[in-house]
N, C-alpha and C positions, 0 to 999 in steps of 0.2 A: 209854281209860285207865279202869281199874276200881279204885276205892278201897274198901278194906274198912273195917270199923268201927274197927280198930286203926291206921288211916291207912297201912297197907301198900298197895301198888298194883302192878298189872301192866297191860301193854298187850295188847290183843287182836290177833290176826292181821289183816292187811289182806287182804281177799278181793275180787277184781274181780267185778263183776256184768256179765254179757254178755247183751245184749238181742238177740233174733233180728232180723237184717237192719236194725238201726238204724244201723250204721256202714257207709257206702258205701266201698268200696275206691277209693282215689284215687292218681293219679300227678301229681306236680308237680315242678318247673315243666314245663309242656308247652305249646308246644314248648320244646326245650332244645338246647344245644350238645352234649349227650351224657350229662350227669349228671342222673338222674331219681331221685325218691324215691317209693317205693310205701308208702302208709299203709294199714294193715289192722288188723283185730281178729279174733282167733281165740280160742276157748275155751282154758282152761288145759290144756296138753298136746295140744291138737288139732294135727294135722299137715296141711300142704297143699303140694302140688307146683305150682310156677308155671313155665310155659314161656314163653319169649320167642322169637317168630318174626320173620323179616324179611318184606318185602313179597312175596317169592316163596313163602312158606310154609316156608322152611327153618328148623329149630330151631337157634337160635344160643346160647341160655343156658337153664339150669334153676336154679331156686331151691327149696330145701326149707325151708319155714317151719314153725316150731313156736310155737304161741300161748302166751301167758301170761295171757290174759284181759283185758289192757289194750291200748290203742292201741299199735301198734308201727310201726317204719319200717325199710325195707330200701332200700339204694342199688342202683340199676341203672346201671352205668357203661358207656356206649357211646362214650366219648371216643377210644378207639383208632382210628387211621386205617383199620383193617380193617373198621370199621363205617361204611358210607357214610351220607350224609345221606338221609333219607327216612322212610318209614312203617314202624313196628314194631308188633307185636301181642302183648299179654299174655293168657294164658289159664291156667285152673287145672284141676286134676283134683280130684275129690272129690265129695261129695254136693251141695254148693252151688257153683255156678259164680260167679266174679266178673264174668263177662261178658267181652266182647271189648274190653278197654281198649286204646286206641291211643296210641302214643308217636310223636312227631314230632321227629326230630333234624334240625337245620339246620346 
């Protein structure tokens, strides 16, 4: 809030501050019955494609994420009976990899 000498005021824009590599991408709960949350932070307007693979390496889902500079959360839903219990892998394309995050559905 900025107050002028005549007591009029206005609010400044809220801008996120993104620090390089300070936010680790996380998946929780893990293991899960099939509903996972991916927590991530990307710069404002930054795009990232996330791929989800089953244990045999077959691509089963893709997510196109767009950052807003703040922490964000995306649900990964594997509760359908077509997704068997077991190990799944998340991977990203782009300049910075999130690494091979593992999801375990029981």
